[in-house]
C-alpha positions as CSV (number, residue, x, y, z in Angstrom):
1,M,122.2,66.9,105.0
2,S,122.1,66.0,101.4
3,F,123.7,66.4,98.4
4,F,121.7,68.6,96.9
5,R,121.1,70.8,100.2
6,I,125.0,70.9,99.8
7,V,125.1,72.5,96.7
8,A,122.0,75.0,97.8
9,A,124.0,76.0,100.7
10,A,127.1,76.8,98.4
11,F,124.7,78.6,95.9
12,L,123.3,80.7,98.8
13,A,126.2,81.7,100.5
14,L,127.8,82.6,97.2
15,A,124.2,84.7,96.4
16,L,124.9,86.8,99.7
17,A,128.8,87.0,98.9
18,I,127.9,88.4,95.3
19,A,124.9,90.6,96.5
20,S,127.9,92.0,99.9
21,A,130.0,93.0,97.0
22,A,127.9,95.1,95.2
23,K,126.8,97.3,97.6
24,A,129.9,97.6,98.5
25,A,131.1,101.9,97.6
26,D,134.6,103.0,96.2
27,V,136.0,106.0,98.1
28,A,139.0,108.2,96.9
29,I,140.9,109.6,99.8
30,V,142.5,112.4,97.9
31,L,145.2,114.0,100.2
32,S,147.4,117.4,100.8
33,D,150.3,116.3,101.1
34,T,151.1,112.3,100.9
35,S,153.7,112.9,104.2
36,G,153.0,113.7,108.0
37,A,149.5,114.6,109.6
38,Y,147.8,113.0,105.8
39,A,149.8,109.9,105.4
40,E,148.5,109.2,109.2
41,F,144.7,109.9,108.0
42,A,145.2,107.9,105.2
43,A,146.3,104.6,107.1
44,A,143.8,105.3,110.2
45,F,140.8,105.7,108.0
46,Q,141.5,102.3,106.0
47,Q,142.0,100.8,109.0
48,F,138.7,102.0,110.6
49,S,136.9,101.4,107.4
50,E,137.4,97.0,107.4
51,G,134.7,95.2,107.6
52,S,132.7,98.5,106.4
53,N,130.5,99.0,102.6
54,W,132.9,100.9,101.6
55,R,136.7,100.1,100.3
56,V,139.1,102.9,99.3
57,R,139.6,102.4,96.1
58,W,142.0,105.0,95.6
59,T,144.7,107.3,97.5
60,G,147.2,109.6,96.3
61,G,147.9,113.3,96.2
62,A,145.8,116.0,95.4
63,D,148.4,116.6,92.2
64,N,147.4,113.0,91.0
65,L,144.0,113.6,91.5
66,D,143.5,112.8,87.5
67,A,144.8,109.2,88.1
68,T,141.5,108.5,90.4
69,P,139.3,105.5,89.1
70,R,136.1,106.2,89.0
71,V,134.6,106.0,93.6
72,D,131.3,106.8,95.0
73,L,132.9,109.4,97.0
74,I,136.1,111.5,97.4
75,V,137.7,112.3,101.0
76,A,139.2,115.6,100.8
77,V,142.3,116.0,102.9
78,G,142.9,119.1,103.8
79,A,142.8,122.4,102.3
80,D,144.9,121.8,99.1
81,A,142.9,119.2,98.2
82,T,139.8,119.9,99.3
83,R,140.6,122.6,96.6
84,A,141.5,119.7,94.5
85,A,138.4,118.0,94.7
86,L,136.2,120.2,94.1
87,R,137.6,121.2,91.3
88,R,136.9,118.1,89.5
89,S,135.0,115.8,91.1
90,G,131.6,116.9,89.1
91,T,128.9,115.2,91.0
92,I,130.9,113.0,93.1
93,P,129.7,113.7,96.6
94,I,132.8,115.1,98.9
95,V,134.1,115.1,103.0
96,A,136.4,117.4,103.6
97,T,138.7,117.2,106.7
98,L,141.5,117.9,108.9
99,L,140.8,121.5,107.8
100,P,139.4,124.8,109.7
101,R,136.5,126.2,109.1
102,S,137.9,129.3,107.3
103,A,139.6,126.8,104.6
104,Y,136.7,124.6,103.8
105,E,134.5,128.3,103.2
106,R,137.0,130.2,101.6
107,A,137.6,126.5,98.6
108,L,134.4,126.6,98.5
109,A,134.0,130.2,97.8
110,D,137.3,129.7,95.3
111,A,134.9,127.6,93.7
112,G,132.2,129.4,93.2
113,I,129.7,126.5,95.3
114,N,127.5,127.6,97.8
115,R,128.4,126.6,100.7
116,S,124.8,124.8,101.3
117,R,125.6,122.5,98.3
118,A,123.8,119.0,99.0
119,N,126.9,116.4,98.2
120,T,129.5,118.4,100.0
121,T,130.0,118.2,103.6
122,A,133.3,118.7,105.9
123,I,134.6,118.0,109.7
124,F,136.9,120.8,111.2
125,L,139.8,120.5,112.6
126,D,138.1,124.0,114.4
127,Q,137.4,123.1,118.4
128,P,133.5,123.9,119.0
129,I,133.3,127.1,121.0
130,G,132.0,125.9,124.0
131,R,134.2,123.4,124.9
132,L,137.2,125.8,124.2
133,L,135.8,127.5,126.6
134,A,135.2,125.0,128.9
135,F,138.9,123.5,128.6
136,V,139.8,127.6,129.6
137,R,137.6,127.5,132.6
138,Y,138.7,124.1,134.1
139,L,142.3,124.5,133.6
140,L,142.4,128.2,135.2
141,P,139.3,128.7,137.3
142,E,141.1,132.5,138.0
143,R,141.5,133.5,135.0
144,H,138.4,135.7,134.0
145,R,139.7,138.0,131.1
146,I,140.3,136.0,127.6
147,G,143.2,137.3,124.9
148,I,142.6,136.4,121.1
149,L,145.3,137.6,118.5
150,A,142.5,137.9,115.3
151,G,143.4,137.2,111.8
152,P,141.7,137.0,108.9
153,E,140.9,134.0,109.4
154,T,139.6,134.0,112.6
155,R,137.7,137.5,112.8
156,A,134.6,136.2,111.5
157,L,134.4,134.1,114.7
158,L,134.9,136.8,117.5
159,P,131.2,137.7,117.9
160,Q,130.2,133.6,118.4
161,I,133.4,133.9,120.9
162,R,132.4,137.3,122.4
163,Q,128.9,135.9,123.0
164,A,129.7,132.3,124.6
165,A,132.4,133.8,127.4
166,G,129.7,136.5,128.0
167,A,126.7,133.7,128.7
168,T,129.8,131.8,131.5
169,G,131.0,135.3,132.7
170,V,134.7,135.0,131.2
171,G,135.5,138.1,129.7
172,L,137.0,138.6,125.7
173,E,140.0,140.8,124.9
174,T,140.7,141.2,121.2
175,E,143.6,142.7,119.1
176,D,143.7,142.4,115.3
177,L,147.0,141.4,113.8
178,E,147.6,141.3,109.6
179,S,148.9,138.7,107.9
180,T,152.2,140.5,107.3
181,G,152.3,142.2,110.7
182,N,154.7,141.8,113.6
183,P,152.8,140.1,116.5
184,V,154.5,141.4,118.7
185,P,152.7,145.2,119.4
186,A,149.7,143.7,119.0
187,A,150.7,141.2,121.6
188,N,151.9,143.5,124.3
189,H,148.9,145.9,124.3
190,L,146.8,142.5,123.9
191,L,147.7,141.0,127.5
192,V,148.5,143.7,129.4
193,R,144.1,143.4,129.8
194,S,144.3,139.7,129.6
195,D,144.7,136.7,131.8
196,V,145.6,134.4,129.5
197,L,145.7,133.9,125.3
198,L,144.0,131.6,123.7
199,A,145.9,130.6,120.2
200,L,143.3,130.2,117.3
201,P,144.0,128.4,114.2
202,D,144.8,131.3,112.1
203,S,147.9,130.8,109.5
204,A,148.2,134.9,109.1
205,V,148.8,134.7,113.0
206,Y,150.9,131.4,114.5
207,R,153.3,131.9,111.4
208,R,155.6,129.6,111.9
209,D,158.1,132.8,112.0
210,N,156.3,134.3,114.4
211,I,155.1,131.7,116.8
212,R,158.4,131.8,119.2
213,A,158.3,135.4,119.6
214,I,154.5,135.3,121.0
215,L,155.1,133.0,123.7
216,L,158.5,135.0,124.3
217,T,156.3,138.0,124.8
218,S,153.3,136.2,126.6
219,Y,155.6,134.4,128.9
220,R,157.0,137.8,129.6
221,F,154.2,139.0,131.2
222,Q,152.9,135.8,132.9
223,R,150.7,134.6,130.4
224,P,149.8,131.6,130.0
225,V,148.8,130.0,126.6
226,I,146.4,127.8,124.9
227,G,147.1,126.3,122.0
228,F,145.3,124.2,119.0
229,S,148.3,121.8,118.6
230,Q,150.5,119.4,120.4
231,S,153.4,121.9,118.5
232,L,152.1,124.1,119.6
233,V,152.6,122.8,123.7
234,T,156.5,121.5,122.9
235,S,157.3,124.8,121.6
236,G,156.4,126.6,124.9
237,A,151.8,127.0,125.4
238,L,150.8,126.0,128.8
239,A,148.1,123.3,126.9
240,A,146.0,122.7,123.4
241,I,143.2,121.3,123.4
242,Y,143.3,119.5,119.4
243,S,141.8,116.6,117.3
244,T,144.3,114.2,116.4
245,P,144.4,112.9,112.1
246,A,143.2,109.7,114.0
247,Q,140.4,110.7,115.9
248,I,139.8,112.8,112.3
249,A,140.2,109.7,110.2
250,R,137.6,107.5,113.0
251,Q,135.0,110.4,113.1
252,T,135.3,110.4,109.0
253,V,134.9,106.7,108.9
254,D,131.5,106.8,111.0
255,L,130.4,109.4,109.1
256,I,129.8,107.6,105.8
257,K,129.4,104.0,107.4
258,P,125.3,104.6,106.8
259,L,125.7,106.2,103.4
260,H,124.4,103.8,100.1
261,R,126.7,104.3,96.9
262,D,123.7,106.8,95.6
263,A,123.7,108.6,98.6
264,T,123.7,112.8,97.7
265,N,122.4,114.4,101.1
266,L,125.3,113.9,103.0
267,P,125.1,115.5,106.9
268,P,125.8,119.6,107.5
269,P,129.7,119.9,107.9
270,Q,130.4,119.6,111.3
271,A,133.1,120.1,115.0
272,P,135.4,117.2,115.6
273,T,133.7,114.7,118.6
274,L,137.3,112.8,119.6
275,F,139.4,115.1,121.2
276,A,143.6,115.0,122.9
277,I,144.7,117.3,125.6
278,A,147.8,117.8,125.9
279,I,149.5,119.9,128.7
280,N,153.2,121.3,129.4
281,N,154.1,120.9,133.8
282,N,157.0,122.8,133.4
283,V,155.7,125.8,131.9
284,A,152.6,125.8,134.4
285,Q,155.4,125.4,136.9
286,A,158.0,128.5,135.8
287,L,154.7,130.5,135.7
288,G,154.0,129.0,139.5
289,L,150.3,128.1,138.2
290,S,148.8,124.6,140.0
291,V,146.8,123.1,136.7
292,P,144.3,119.5,136.4
293,D,145.7,116.6,135.2
294,E,144.4,115.4,131.6
295,P,142.2,112.7,133.1
296,A,140.5,115.4,135.5
297,I,140.3,118.1,132.6
298,R,138.5,115.3,129.8
299,R,135.9,113.9,132.6
300,A,134.9,117.8,133.0
301,L,134.3,118.0,129.8
302,N,133.1,114.8,128.8
303,A,130.2,116.0,131.5
304,D,130.0,119.2,130.8
305,K,127.3,119.1,127.9
306,D,128.1,122.7,126.9
307,A,131.5,121.6,126.1
308,R,130.1,119.2,123.1
């Protein structure tokens, strides 16, 4: 190869590198807290976004959002980060993640923003209703009456859950619980009419100071609890289906990968596509239950189109 061809090839490689860099878009990761699940999300996001056209320019807590450099997209992790980002972002697109649907909609309402705002979207922690009901069905096929303790964050979901449950021949029993209420009386009334307690992520119902009381009451009635986190299973729930921070991070990266830096029309809010399953075999044994193992349930859920 001649000297001139070598120089031309070098200039071409340099031009391609500059063009590639010019296409790179900057994202800020705003965390509700810089530890725990939020830090896990941030680390996983950084890993999954390597090699994409999005580069992480800034990662920090919601209280330091003023220090964020000019970026093309904000990923707000958790409810506090979402509220802060909505207050400060202006026209910068926002992807809210690692929060329940109710928290996202409340943050939009508090900021006076219509939920159809084109440059805001979310990936929720809430599992799709079809997946929740299918999980209960495959785990406990003999249990046909599902009980739900409903609070302010989950009441609005009950008609949709009731309709979905009825379509599969499952009955739904509910009891209302106020945020300051003692959960035991409501749980007593509910569990006598139910075969299984399905716990939905509602901070007014499943608080740190009353989760143990709910679990003990359900055990007294010999009713298994299906939870929404690994910690609930560790505390005494029979099983849970949930999405980990790393799984939500991966889905978030997959969502933004096709977007360009000037994109403003984000896809609609969505449920998690990836999920984890936890089963407490000691609780199953204590309740005299024989349940399928995690791989068997996962295969069944993956094959069930209504569970996606």
